[in-house]
matplotlib code that plots the C-alpha trace (Angstrom):
import matplotlib.pyplot as plt

x = [-146.4, -150.0, -152.1, -152.5, -156.2, -158.2, -160.8, -163.8, -166.1, -164.4, -164.6, -162.6, -162.6, -161.5, -160.2, -159.5, -158.2, -157.0, -154.3, -153.7, -150.2, -149.7, -147.3, -146.3, -147.0, -148.8, -146.3, -145.8, -149.5, -150.2, -147.5, -149.0, -152.5, -151.2, -149.4, -152.5, -154.8, -152.5, -153.4, -157.2, -159.3, -160.4, -157.7, -156.5, -154.1, -153.7, -152.5, -151.8, -150.7, -150.2, -150.3, -152.6, -155.3, -154.3, -155.9, -155.7, -157.5, -157.8, -159.2, -161.4, -163.0, -166.4, -168.4, -168.2, -164.4, -164.6, -167.0, -164.6, -161.6, -163.6, -164.3, -160.7, -159.7, -156.3, -157.8, -160.6, -158.0, -156.2, -159.5, -160.1, -156.6, -157.0, -160.2, -158.5, -155.1, -154.2, -157.2, -158.9, -161.4, -161.9, -164.3, -164.7, -166.3, -167.0, -167.4, -168.0, -165.4, -167.2, -164.4, -160.7, -158.0, -154.6, -151.3, -147.8, -144.8, -142.2]
y = [177.8, 178.3, 175.2, 174.4, 173.9, 172.8, 174.8, 175.5, 174.3, 172.6, 173.0, 174.8, 173.9, 176.9, 176.1, 179.1, 178.7, 180.3, 178.1, 177.4, 177.6, 173.8, 173.1, 169.5, 167.3, 170.0, 170.5, 166.8, 166.2, 169.1, 167.9, 164.3, 165.6, 167.4, 164.2, 162.1, 164.5, 164.2, 160.5, 161.1, 160.7, 164.1, 166.1, 169.0, 171.0, 173.1, 176.5, 177.5, 180.6, 180.9, 184.1, 185.2, 183.4, 180.3, 179.8, 176.6, 176.2, 172.8, 172.2, 169.2, 167.9, 167.2, 167.3, 163.5, 163.8, 166.2, 163.9, 161.0, 163.1, 164.2, 160.5, 159.3, 157.6, 159.3, 162.7, 162.1, 161.4, 164.7, 166.5, 165.2, 166.0, 169.5, 170.1, 168.7, 170.4, 172.7, 174.9, 177.6, 177.9, 177.0, 177.4, 175.3, 176.7, 174.7, 176.7, 176.0, 177.8, 178.9, 181.2, 181.7, 183.8, 185.0, 186.6, 185.1, 187.4, 185.4]
z = [-45.9, -47.0, -47.8, -51.4, -51.8, -54.8, -56.6, -54.4, -53.0, -50.1, -46.3, -43.6, -40.0, -38.0, -34.5, -32.3, -28.7, -25.6, -23.9, -20.2, -18.8, -19.2, -22.1, -21.3, -24.3, -26.2, -29.0, -29.7, -29.7, -32.0, -34.4, -34.3, -35.0, -38.2, -39.2, -38.5, -40.4, -43.4, -43.6, -43.4, -46.5, -47.7, -45.9, -48.1, -45.8, -42.7, -41.6, -38.0, -36.0, -32.3, -30.3, -27.5, -29.5, -31.4, -34.8, -36.8, -40.1, -41.7, -45.1, -46.1, -49.2, -47.6, -44.4, -44.3, -44.2, -41.3, -39.3, -39.9, -38.6, -35.5, -34.7, -35.1, -31.8, -31.4, -32.3, -29.7, -27.0, -28.0, -27.8, -24.3, -23.1, -24.5, -22.5, -19.4, -19.6, -22.5, -23.3, -21.2, -24.0, -27.7, -30.5, -33.6, -36.8, -39.9, -43.1, -46.8, -49.0, -52.1, -53.4, -52.8, -54.4, -53.4, -54.3, -54.4, -54.7, -56.6]

ax = plt.figure().add_subplot(projection="3d")
ax.plot(x, y, z, "-o")
ax.set_aspect("equal")
plt.show()
């Protein structure tokens, strides 16, 4: 399902990654991070796809909301574990969404 975002402007955090072969605990932690993000002030939604390159885009109302999420203690632990076990490499990009549009075949 695509995230239902408000009228722009808002922000997108694009997390792209290449995984290691370690899978233990990854799925549960990923699910928990989405659950935890939903409870954060300013969180608007998330979309994720996993193939050779994983891409997760989360949407936020403000840069302050993104900074708050980055500093969440449980999220910081997941970041550390990701660097130690789950990711060969990753990149985070923060973007301001100034325009969006779409199509929905009903």
